[in-house]
NULUMVO-679637 format. One line per 5 residues: number of its first residue (from 1); their letters; for each residue x, y, z of N, C-alpha, C, O. Coordinates in Angstrom, 3 decimals, always signed. Atoms other than C-alpha are relative to their C-alpha. Example, Ala and Ser with C-alpha at 12.3 -4.5 7.8 and 13.67 -1.06 7.14 Angstrom:
NULUMVO-679637
1	AS	+0.890/-1.190/+0.000/+12.300/-4.500/+7.800/+0.900/+1.200/+0.000/+1.936/+1.181/+0.665  -0.820/-1.190/-0.060/+13.670/-1.060/+7.140/-0.770/+1.090/+0.730/-0.261/+2.198/+0.899
END
This chain:
NULUMVO-679637
1	MGNGV	-0.863/-1.139/-0.309/+214.757/+100.256/+35.038/-0.651/+1.290/-0.475/-0.503/+2.328/+0.170  +0.621/-1.220/+0.511/+212.780/+102.720/+32.957/+0.913/+0.751/-0.937/+2.117/+0.497/-0.980  -0.739/-0.832/+0.959/+213.874/+105.210/+30.324/+0.813/-0.802/-1.001/+1.808/-0.298/-1.521  -0.682/+0.796/+1.011/+214.976/+102.388/+28.029/+1.338/-0.572/+0.427/+2.067/-1.100/-0.412  -1.273/+0.539/-0.485/+217.937/+101.365/+30.228/-0.199/-1.469/+0.371/-1.047/-1.800/+1.199
6	RKIVT	+0.074/+1.424/-0.314/+218.457/+97.596/+30.288/+0.978/-0.393/+1.086/+0.703/-1.297/+1.875  -1.062/+0.433/-0.905/+221.624/+97.434/+32.325/+0.918/+1.176/+0.308/+1.159/+2.035/-0.540  -1.051/-0.948/-0.392/+224.099/+99.580/+34.254/+1.165/-0.830/+0.528/+0.980/-1.741/+1.335  -1.194/+0.700/-0.462/+227.649/+98.377/+34.781/+0.991/+1.046/+0.492/+1.184/+2.081/-0.145  -0.966/-0.935/-0.585/+230.229/+100.077/+36.995/+1.301/-0.737/+0.304/+1.284/-1.843/+0.844
11	WIDQT	-1.325/+0.548/-0.279/+233.970/+99.406/+37.232/+0.817/+1.023/+0.772/+0.721/+2.228/+0.539  -0.988/-0.834/-0.681/+236.577/+100.756/+39.606/+1.357/-0.653/-0.253/+1.572/-1.806/+0.120  -1.344/+0.489/+0.311/+240.171/+100.334/+38.425/+0.975/+0.784/+0.874/+1.099/+2.001/+0.732  -0.963/-0.646/-0.894/+242.796/+101.072/+41.094/+1.400/-0.492/-0.325/+1.682/-1.685/-0.207  -1.390/+0.351/+0.261/+246.457/+101.129/+40.104/+0.808/+0.288/+1.257/+0.887/+1.429/+1.713
16	LAEGV	-0.787/-0.109/-1.225/+248.656/+100.465/+43.144/+1.495/-0.023/-0.284/+2.295/+0.433/+0.532  -1.399/+0.014/+0.433/+251.922/+99.900/+41.274/+0.013/+0.178/-1.498/-0.834/-0.369/-2.204  -0.158/-0.225/+1.436/+253.041/+101.059/+37.859/+1.425/-0.388/-0.355/+2.383/+0.167/+0.183  -1.335/+0.505/+0.313/+255.936/+99.209/+36.281/+0.563/-0.701/+1.221/-0.040/-1.639/+1.743  -0.665/+0.635/-1.151/+258.312/+98.326/+39.102/-0.132/+0.825/+1.274/+0.513/+0.528/+2.279
21	KEVPT	+0.054/-0.949/-1.111/+257.294/+101.129/+41.445/-1.406/+0.080/+0.589/-2.391/+0.131/-0.148  +1.290/-0.194/-0.653/+254.506/+101.414/+44.016/-0.467/+1.435/-0.200/+0.343/+2.363/-0.221  +0.591/-1.315/+0.200/+252.155/+104.339/+43.470/-0.282/+0.600/+1.383/-0.955/-0.041/+2.189  +0.222/-0.582/-1.329/+252.141/+106.726/+46.481/-1.478/+0.166/+0.346/-1.892/-0.097/+1.475  +1.443/-0.129/-0.162/+248.426/+107.459/+46.007/-0.631/-0.803/-1.125/-0.308/-0.562/-2.288
26	PWIVA	+0.586/+0.796/+1.082/+246.314/+104.905/+44.100/-0.608/+0.877/-1.086/-1.300/+1.860/-0.818  +0.627/-0.645/+1.147/+245.365/+106.031/+40.632/-1.294/-0.738/-0.235/-1.287/-1.941/-0.496  +1.314/+0.633/+0.090/+241.645/+105.364/+40.398/-0.747/+0.549/-1.203/-0.882/+1.759/-1.380  +0.854/-0.360/+1.115/+239.562/+105.345/+37.254/-1.324/-0.729/+0.198/-1.361/-1.956/+0.286  +1.338/+0.571/-0.168/+235.826/+104.804/+37.688/-0.756/+0.157/-1.308/-0.735/+1.220/-1.928
31	TAAAV	+0.779/-0.007/+1.229/+233.626/+103.898/+34.740/-1.408/-0.493/+0.295/-1.596/-1.503/+0.972  +1.391/+0.443/-0.072/+229.847/+103.682/+34.594/-0.537/-0.027/-1.425/-0.316/+0.903/-2.201  +0.543/+0.157/+1.344/+228.062/+102.424/+31.490/-1.461/-0.412/+0.085/-1.847/-1.215/+0.934  +1.414/+0.362/+0.097/+224.388/+102.209/+30.588/-0.248/-0.634/-1.364/+0.207/-0.132/-2.392  +0.417/+0.672/+1.233/+223.003/+99.804/+28.002/-1.437/+0.427/-0.257/-2.329/+0.147/+0.543
36	IEDPY	+1.310/-0.581/+0.275/+220.037/+101.494/+26.347/-0.584/-0.513/-1.308/+0.134/-0.939/-2.212  +0.760/+0.372/+1.193/+217.397/+100.662/+23.775/+0.005/+1.189/-0.973/-0.224/+2.330/-0.570  +0.107/-1.046/+1.024/+217.556/+102.619/+20.504/-1.305/-0.204/-0.764/-1.428/-1.154/-1.537  +1.285/+0.160/+0.694/+213.995/+103.137/+19.255/+0.113/+0.182/-1.509/-0.814/-0.167/-2.240  -0.185/-0.238/+1.425/+215.410/+104.099/+15.843/+0.936/-1.019/-0.649/+1.369/-0.817/-1.784
41	ASKYQ	-0.846/+1.034/+0.596/+217.509/+100.960/+15.293/-0.675/-0.539/-1.260/-1.897/-0.683/-1.306  +0.459/+0.600/+1.266/+217.163/+99.531/+11.770/-0.912/+0.906/-0.824/-1.582/+0.441/-1.745  +0.764/-0.920/+0.847/+215.461/+102.650/+10.429/+0.636/+1.384/+0.045/+1.315/+1.739/+1.008  -0.544/-1.347/+0.061/+216.413/+106.150/+9.367/-0.946/+0.961/+0.689/-2.150/+0.952/+0.434  +0.777/-1.017/-0.713/+215.236/+108.958/+11.644/+0.696/+1.337/-0.201/+1.809/+1.534/+0.288
46	EDLSP	-0.613/-1.305/+0.289/+215.913/+112.507/+10.451/+0.192/+0.816/+1.272/+1.272/+1.362/+1.501  -0.026/-0.832/-1.205/+215.101/+114.242/+13.751/+0.409/-0.860/+1.201/-0.365/-1.698/+1.663  -0.495/+0.780/-1.145/+217.201/+112.813/+16.588/-0.256/+0.688/+1.340/+0.194/+0.207/+2.380  +0.255/-0.712/-1.259/+215.971/+115.332/+19.167/-0.778/-0.846/+1.012/-0.532/-0.692/+2.209  +0.641/+0.838/-1.019/+213.627/+112.762/+20.797/+0.995/-0.931/+0.713/+0.853/-1.197/+1.906
51	LIDTY	-1.043/+0.834/-0.591/+216.664/+110.511/+21.370/+0.824/+0.810/+1.000/+1.127/+0.340/+2.097  -0.753/-0.905/-0.875/+218.595/+113.439/+22.854/-0.838/+0.342/+1.233/-0.340/+0.286/+2.358  +0.872/-0.378/-1.119/+215.630/+114.507/+24.998/-0.221/-1.151/+0.969/-0.336/-0.930/+2.175  +0.211/+1.163/-0.861/+215.136/+110.969/+26.320/+1.250/-0.353/+0.782/+1.163/-0.681/+1.965  -1.192/+0.593/-0.601/+218.746/+110.083/+27.064/+1.093/+0.957/+0.477/+1.725/+0.675/+1.495
56	SAYLS	-1.215/-0.779/-0.289/+221.302/+112.917/+27.156/+0.098/+0.463/+1.452/+1.034/+0.081/+2.154  -0.061/-0.504/-1.383/+220.529/+114.685/+30.446/-0.176/-1.126/+1.006/+0.491/-1.159/+2.040  +0.265/+1.124/-0.907/+219.182/+111.510/+32.047/+1.257/-0.837/+0.217/+1.599/-1.148/+1.358  -1.194/+0.830/-0.136/+222.327/+109.474/+31.321/+1.167/+0.764/+0.606/+1.977/+0.177/+1.323  -1.034/-0.814/-0.623/+224.630/+112.330/+32.280/-0.121/-0.071/+1.518/+0.861/-0.308/+2.222
61	ELLSG	+0.252/+0.037/-1.448/+223.061/+112.428/+35.727/+0.150/-1.415/+0.551/+0.755/-1.614/+1.604  -0.061/+1.385/-0.452/+222.720/+108.645/+36.017/+1.440/-0.497/+0.104/+1.834/-1.030/+1.141  -1.356/+0.537/+0.017/+226.299/+107.780/+35.050/+0.927/+0.724/+0.968/+1.707/+0.082/+1.671  -0.838/-0.726/-0.962/+227.989/+110.550/+37.025/-0.426/-0.339/+1.431/+0.416/-0.424/+2.325  +0.489/+0.402/-1.321/+225.783/+109.616/+39.991/+0.478/-1.385/+0.388/+0.808/-1.623/+1.550
66	EIEKA	-0.515/+1.348/-0.283/+226.820/+105.952/+39.691/+1.470/+0.063/+0.407/+1.897/-0.664/+1.305  -1.413/-0.148/-0.348/+230.473/+107.024/+39.793/+0.139/+0.608/+1.388/+0.965/+0.160/+2.183  -0.033/-0.592/-1.348/+229.845/+109.241/+42.825/-0.326/-1.043/+1.062/+0.334/-1.122/+2.097  +0.430/+1.026/-0.956/+228.069/+106.378/+44.572/+1.078/-1.064/+0.187/+1.348/-1.487/+1.312  -0.999/+1.066/-0.068/+230.758/+103.818/+43.736/+1.307/+0.441/+0.658/+1.985/-0.359/+1.301
71	TGWDL	-1.293/-0.484/-0.501/+233.704/+106.016/+44.731/-0.104/+0.817/+1.277/+0.859/+0.902/+2.039  +0.120/-0.935/-1.112/+232.313/+108.374/+47.362/+0.626/+1.355/-0.292/+0.754/+2.188/+0.605  -0.661/-1.254/+0.369/+233.991/+111.206/+45.452/-0.970/+1.164/-0.073/-2.137/+1.007/-0.430  +0.558/-1.268/+0.452/+232.973/+114.803/+45.273/+0.705/+0.201/-1.338/+1.922/+0.389/-1.363  -0.635/-0.003/+1.319/+233.590/+114.974/+41.519/+0.819/+1.252/-0.279/+1.604/+1.271/-1.228
76	RSAEG	-0.841/-1.189/+0.196/+235.086/+118.463/+41.850/+1.466/-0.322/+0.245/+2.343/+0.360/-0.287  -1.392/+0.349/-0.295/+238.228/+116.760/+43.189/+0.605/-0.912/-1.070/+1.822/-1.096/-1.098  -0.502/+0.868/+1.073/+238.516/+114.411/+40.171/+0.599/+0.862/-1.111/+0.237/+2.029/-1.263  -0.707/-0.779/+1.019/+240.734/+115.472/+37.271/-0.195/-0.478/-1.433/-0.245/+0.347/-2.345  +0.088/+0.533/+1.358/+240.341/+113.159/+34.254/-1.423/-0.394/-0.335/-2.181/-0.809/+0.542
81	VGKAA	+1.368/+0.337/+0.401/+237.180/+112.558/+32.237/-0.044/-0.350/-1.489/+0.714/+0.190/-2.294  +0.231/+0.352/+1.393/+235.999/+110.939/+29.013/-1.311/-0.758/-0.138/-1.904/-1.181/+0.854  +1.295/+0.639/+0.261/+232.948/+109.376/+27.379/+0.105/-0.860/-1.249/+1.025/-0.702/-2.051  +0.026/+0.844/+1.191/+232.068/+106.756/+24.784/-1.438/-0.366/-0.331/-2.306/-0.422/+0.540  +1.275/+0.530/+0.490/+229.127/+105.612/+22.673/+0.335/-1.152/-0.929/+0.935/-0.956/-1.986
86	AVGLN	-0.219/+1.193/+0.823/+229.293/+102.069/+21.318/-1.368/-0.520/-0.421/-2.190/-0.877/+0.423  +1.328/+0.351/+0.496/+226.360/+101.157/+19.105/-0.025/-1.423/-0.525/+0.987/-1.940/-0.999  +0.211/+1.337/+0.524/+224.958/+97.767/+18.145/-0.022/-0.025/-1.522/+0.002/+1.023/-2.168  -0.166/+0.183/+1.440/+225.057/+96.376/+14.624/-1.088/+0.637/-0.851/-0.836/+0.950/-2.015  +1.091/-0.610/+0.771/+221.679/+97.828/+13.538/-0.279/+1.440/+0.418/-1.372/+1.959/+0.190
91	VEIEH	+0.157/-1.379/-0.488/+222.220/+101.278/+15.046/+0.992/+0.902/-0.735/+2.158/+0.545/-0.904  -0.911/-0.983/+0.598/+223.660/+104.314/+13.286/+0.911/+0.574/+1.077/+0.469/+0.856/+2.191  -0.944/-0.629/-0.931/+226.778/+105.685/+14.956/-0.493/+1.395/+0.383/-0.257/+1.861/+1.498  +0.540/-1.343/-0.252/+225.062/+109.080/+14.659/-0.928/+0.026/+1.218/-1.019/+1.049/+1.897  +0.916/+0.040/-1.147/+222.539/+107.975/+17.304/+0.767/+0.086/+1.312/+0.361/+0.810/+2.221
96	GCAIV	-0.845/-0.105/-1.193/+225.245/+107.440/+19.915/+0.613/+1.381/+0.114/+0.686/+1.956/+1.200  -0.582/-1.355/+0.017/+226.882/+110.705/+18.868/-1.009/+1.039/+0.470/-0.669/+1.960/+1.213  +1.041/-0.968/-0.380/+223.587/+112.552/+19.276/-0.138/+0.075/+1.523/-0.325/+1.157/+2.080  +0.180/+0.034/-1.456/+223.361/+111.459/+22.914/+1.184/+0.618/+0.722/+0.994/+1.459/+1.600  -1.162/-0.445/-0.788/+226.935/+112.122/+24.072/+0.558/+1.351/-0.422/+1.276/+1.986/+0.351
101	HHLKF	-0.568/-1.277/+0.437/+227.744/+115.207/+21.991/-0.937/+1.181/+0.226/-0.644/+2.294/-0.209  +0.907/-1.101/-0.301/+224.818/+117.266/+23.169/+0.391/+0.621/+1.340/+0.838/-0.075/+2.252  -0.333/-0.679/-1.256/+225.370/+119.877/+25.870/-0.829/-0.508/+1.184/-0.422/-0.378/+2.339  +0.808/+0.584/-1.082/+222.564/+118.205/+27.835/+0.736/-1.156/+0.672/+0.474/-1.460/+1.836  -0.823/+1.059/-0.584/+225.036/+115.345/+28.374/+1.253/+0.587/+0.660/+1.543/+0.283/+1.818
106	GNPIR	-1.291/-0.492/-0.485/+228.308/+117.248/+28.799/-0.052/+1.046/+1.090/+0.738/+0.996/+2.033  +0.018/-1.095/-0.976/+227.315/+120.344/+30.754/-0.216/-0.447/+1.442/+0.483/+0.055/+2.323  +0.156/+0.424/-1.398/+226.016/+118.556/+33.889/+1.253/-0.664/+0.562/+1.562/-0.501/+1.742  -1.235/+0.639/-0.464/+229.228/+116.508/+34.083/+1.062/+1.053/+0.260/+1.721/+1.028/+1.299  -0.965/-1.082/-0.214/+231.429/+119.576/+33.614/-0.338/+0.777/+1.262/+0.556/+1.140/+2.026
111	KKMNG	+0.408/-0.754/-1.181/+229.399/+121.364/+36.280/+0.342/-0.764/+1.286/+0.877/-0.181/+2.229  -0.318/+0.806/-1.185/+229.750/+118.492/+38.789/+1.501/-0.046/+0.259/+1.938/-0.063/+1.409  -1.448/+0.092/-0.134/+233.495/+118.335/+38.095/+0.666/+1.366/+0.109/+1.868/+1.459/+0.360  -0.558/-1.349/+0.047/+233.940/+122.101/+37.969/+1.077/+0.062/-1.097/+2.151/+0.631/-0.898  -0.944/+0.074/+1.106/+235.653/+121.496/+34.618/-0.336/+0.984/-1.096/-1.456/+1.488/-1.183
116	REGLV	+0.176/-0.997/+1.060/+236.136/+123.745/+31.621/+0.078/-0.579/-1.408/-0.459/+0.019/-2.340  -0.220/+0.570/+1.337/+237.086/+121.451/+28.694/-1.197/-0.801/-0.479/-2.026/-1.245/+0.316  +0.953/+0.948/+0.572/+234.861/+119.527/+26.345/+0.428/-1.410/+0.394/+1.599/-1.644/+0.694  -0.303/+1.369/-0.385/+234.658/+115.819/+27.123/+0.485/-0.783/-1.215/-0.237/-0.899/-2.205  -0.542/+0.802/+1.086/+236.888/+113.704/+24.888/-0.826/-1.277/-0.121/-1.372/-1.764/+0.869
121	STEYR	+0.893/+1.146/+0.170/+235.078/+110.730/+23.357/+0.439/-0.922/-1.123/+1.284/-0.583/-1.951  -0.078/+0.932/+1.116/+234.988/+107.695/+21.122/-1.417/-0.415/-0.344/-2.293/-0.460/+0.519  +1.306/+0.441/+0.473/+232.049/+106.535/+19.026/+0.238/-1.012/-1.095/+0.986/-0.744/-2.035  -0.186/+1.028/+1.013/+231.845/+103.327/+17.024/-1.026/-1.109/+0.155/-1.802/-1.133/+1.110  +0.922/+1.143/+0.003/+229.909/+100.150/+16.209/+0.760/-1.232/+0.443/+1.894/-1.449/+0.016
126	IAPGG	-0.620/+1.251/-0.441/+230.670/+96.846/+17.956/-1.060/-1.081/+0.159/-2.255/-0.798/+0.243  +0.858/+1.139/-0.302/+229.213/+93.397/+18.456/-0.041/-0.185/+1.514/+0.818/+0.348/+2.218  +0.052/+0.257/-1.451/+228.145/+92.214/+21.936/+1.333/-0.560/+0.501/+1.930/-1.440/-0.118  -1.246/+0.446/-0.602/+231.164/+91.737/+24.161/+1.242/+0.634/-0.574/+2.351/+0.347/-0.121  -1.151/-0.668/+0.601/+233.393/+93.905/+21.987/+0.625/+1.005/+0.960/-0.009/+1.464/+1.909
131	AITVP	-0.728/-0.943/-0.858/+235.991/+96.178/+23.536/-0.577/+1.406/-0.154/-0.786/+1.893/-1.265  +0.456/-1.385/-0.042/+234.710/+99.599/+24.551/+1.146/+0.815/+0.590/+1.627/+0.526/+1.685  -1.126/-0.822/-0.429/+237.404/+102.239/+24.848/-0.494/+1.406/+0.322/-1.183/+2.039/-0.478  +0.347/-1.359/-0.420/+236.929/+105.477/+26.776/+1.306/+0.775/+0.172/+2.122/+0.413/+1.020  -1.206/-0.808/-0.173/+239.656/+108.115/+26.340/-0.160/+0.937/+1.192/-1.276/+1.302/+1.562
136	LKHKD	+0.016/-0.956/-1.117/+240.586/+110.387/+29.235/+0.890/+1.188/-0.331/+1.940/+1.037/-0.957  -0.791/-1.230/+0.082/+241.844/+113.966/+29.240/-0.260/+0.789/+1.281/-1.183/+0.475/+2.031  +0.185/-0.852/-1.177/+242.205/+116.620/+31.943/-1.282/+0.813/-0.149/-1.602/+1.277/-1.243  +1.295/-0.696/+0.039/+238.910/+118.296/+32.833/+0.111/+1.485/-0.340/-0.871/+2.101/-0.755  -0.163/-1.434/+0.228/+240.389/+121.801/+32.440/+0.854/+0.354/-1.215/+0.732/+1.450/-1.761
141	DHKIR	-0.922/-0.328/+1.082/+243.033/+121.554/+29.716/+0.409/-1.285/-0.707/+1.131/-2.104/-0.139  -0.287/+1.229/+0.742/+243.274/+118.858/+27.036/+1.474/-0.164/-0.347/+1.881/-1.235/-0.797  -1.429/+0.091/+0.301/+246.985/+119.642/+26.588/+0.820/-0.554/+1.162/+2.018/-0.785/+0.998  -0.735/+0.567/-1.140/+247.947/+118.305/+30.034/+0.176/-1.492/-0.258/-0.752/-2.273/-0.046  -0.243/+1.360/+0.473/+249.533/+115.060/+28.853/-0.058/-1.060/+1.100/-0.288/-2.232/+0.805
146	SHHMS	+0.018/+0.975/-1.093/+249.657/+113.405/+32.285/-1.355/-0.681/+0.134/-1.460/-1.721/+0.785  +1.351/+0.551/-0.111/+245.933/+112.732/+31.936/-0.464/-0.708/-1.275/-1.592/-1.195/-1.339  +0.335/+0.703/+1.238/+246.011/+111.264/+28.398/+0.106/-1.498/+0.263/+1.187/-2.016/+0.544  +0.053/+1.431/-0.289/+244.946/+107.657/+28.858/-1.314/-0.518/-0.546/-2.217/+0.269/-0.828  +1.266/+0.602/+0.391/+242.244/+105.245/+27.768/-0.326/-1.158/+0.926/+0.564/-1.839/+1.434
151	VMFSI	+0.511/+1.107/-0.792/+240.129/+102.774/+29.693/-0.707/-0.940/-0.964/-1.417/-0.492/-1.864  +0.637/+0.966/+0.884/+238.976/+99.569/+28.029/-0.755/-1.026/+0.842/-0.253/-1.501/+1.861  +0.811/+0.995/-0.688/+236.199/+97.216/+29.119/-0.942/-0.633/-1.010/-0.998/-0.209/-2.164  +1.026/+0.583/+0.866/+233.499/+94.992/+27.671/-1.164/-0.476/+0.852/-1.023/-0.735/+2.048  +1.208/+0.531/-0.632/+229.993/+93.879/+28.517/-0.395/-1.216/-0.836/-0.755/-1.059/-2.002
156	PDAPR	+0.195/+1.208/+0.806/+229.460/+90.250/+27.440/-1.280/-0.021/-0.838/-1.281/-0.581/-1.935  +1.268/+0.078/+0.743/+225.832/+90.743/+26.346/-0.448/+1.347/-0.558/-1.641/+1.575/-0.761  +0.389/-1.323/+0.497/+225.955/+94.305/+25.043/+1.118/+0.611/-0.834/+2.296/+0.319/-0.627  +1.373/-0.339/+0.350/+225.311/+96.112/+22.911/-0.610/-1.044/-0.936/+0.049/-1.552/-1.843  +0.737/+0.836/+0.943/+222.707/+93.930/+21.274/-0.211/+0.809/-1.270/+0.104/+1.999/-1.298
161	EHEIV	+0.104/-0.655/+1.306/+221.868/+94.778/+17.654/-0.754/+1.322/+0.037/-0.488/+2.198/-0.786  +0.857/-1.182/-0.059/+219.333/+97.448/+18.675/+0.332/+0.900/+1.200/-0.482/+1.735/+1.595  -0.353/-0.732/-1.222/+221.205/+98.908/+21.670/+1.211/+0.899/-0.200/+1.951/+0.800/-1.179  -1.152/-0.894/-0.082/+223.728/+101.586/+22.535/+0.555/-0.111/+1.414/-0.202/-0.154/+2.384  -0.652/-0.109/-1.301/+226.259/+101.538/+25.363/+0.564/+1.407/+0.095/+1.367/+1.824/-0.740
166	IALSI	-0.526/-1.333/-0.285/+226.922/+105.003/+26.765/+0.839/-0.130/+1.257/+0.354/-0.611/+2.281  -0.914/+0.151/-1.130/+229.941/+105.148/+29.085/+0.613/+1.338/+0.385/+0.827/+2.214/-0.454  -0.683/-1.163/-0.561/+231.511/+107.781/+31.316/+1.111/-0.520/+0.896/+0.878/-1.386/+1.739  -1.125/+0.352/-0.869/+234.954/+107.432/+32.904/+0.544/+1.264/+0.636/+0.657/+2.305/-0.011  -0.555/-1.124/-0.754/+236.387/+109.714/+35.571/+1.187/-0.515/+0.808/+1.101/-1.573/+1.431
171	ANTGR	-1.214/+0.381/-0.723/+239.890/+109.556/+37.094/+0.309/+1.021/+1.085/+0.066/+2.218/+0.925  -0.326/-0.903/-1.102/+241.068/+110.980/+40.391/+1.189/+0.899/-0.331/+1.274/+2.015/+0.183  -1.188/-0.762/+0.343/+244.357/+112.182/+38.876/+0.533/-0.489/-1.335/-0.129/-1.266/-2.024  -0.623/+0.456/+1.237/+246.700/+111.683/+35.937/+0.725/-1.314/+0.205/+0.718/-1.878/+1.299  -0.747/+1.262/-0.063/+248.802/+108.622/+35.138/+1.065/+0.058/+1.084/+1.657/+1.110/+1.322
176	PFARI	-1.093/+0.034/-0.970/+251.203/+107.526/+37.844/+1.345/+0.270/-0.687/+1.619/-0.237/-1.774  -1.365/-0.288/+0.443/+254.723/+108.876/+37.364/+0.061/+0.627/-1.392/+1.022/+0.404/-2.128  +0.010/-0.681/+1.302/+253.770/+110.957/+34.308/+1.202/+0.934/-0.061/+1.450/+1.704/+0.867  -1.208/-0.815/+0.100/+256.924/+112.628/+33.043/+0.373/+0.378/-1.434/+1.540/+0.640/-1.725  -0.318/-0.358/+1.383/+256.622/+113.393/+29.328/-0.228/+1.478/-0.289/-0.001/+1.921/-1.415
181	GNPST	+0.198/-1.417/+0.196/+255.752/+117.063/+29.834/-1.229/+0.324/-0.823/-2.008/-0.557/-1.187  +1.133/-0.508/+0.776/+253.234/+119.161/+27.954/+0.512/+0.623/-1.283/+1.717/+0.841/-1.413  -0.469/-0.524/+1.288/+253.344/+120.603/+24.432/+0.928/+1.207/+0.132/+1.813/+1.393/-0.703  -0.844/-1.190/-0.163/+254.933/+123.807/+25.744/+1.448/-0.365/+0.294/+2.338/+0.468/+0.124  -1.372/+0.416/-0.313/+258.007/+121.775/+26.796/+0.658/-0.741/-1.152/+1.833/-1.096/-1.055
186	DVV	-0.569/+0.713/+1.135/+258.508/+120.078/+23.416/+1.035/+0.867/-0.705/+0.841/+2.073/-0.863  -1.002/-0.681/+0.817/+261.624/+121.020/+21.478/-0.219/-0.463/-1.421/-0.144/-1.656/-1.717  +0.289/+0.351/+1.387/+260.843/+121.159/+17.787/+1.178/+0.373/-0.873/+1.140/+0.161/-2.085
END
């Protein structure tokens, strides 16, 4: 595959009914994840810029492109977005953070989506096959509660001890039948 990517996995989750009610328009959440080699696994590396330079922009383009390919979407029409970095047992969580929290990762996605908000994320260590959770928020305003949701998936053979899973999830809209309002409607 090149660039240290061992595997790419893509999921499309379509909700056609929520609770007891059919959804008028399917709620679709697309997730693309890349399993990558961490050259700094099992050792301390002060300067993480080589990791950022190798992976951040490359994975931003790769993962958003996989979602575009799988869904046929123009990402400007999508509304929800989130990211995750799940590191293997011999990888510092900081290494995953370095990749997904750099503007080289976030800016291309925001640009494709025509979004204004930072990308909400999770970062943690897991064993192969562990649950990977990607939070979602609205691309323009993190206070829009209809888009607060998380996607969960696993990859049976990843991340290995020296690997990182970088994931991107994008949703076409908010949760079906969202009706809890936004912070401005709360009565305190």
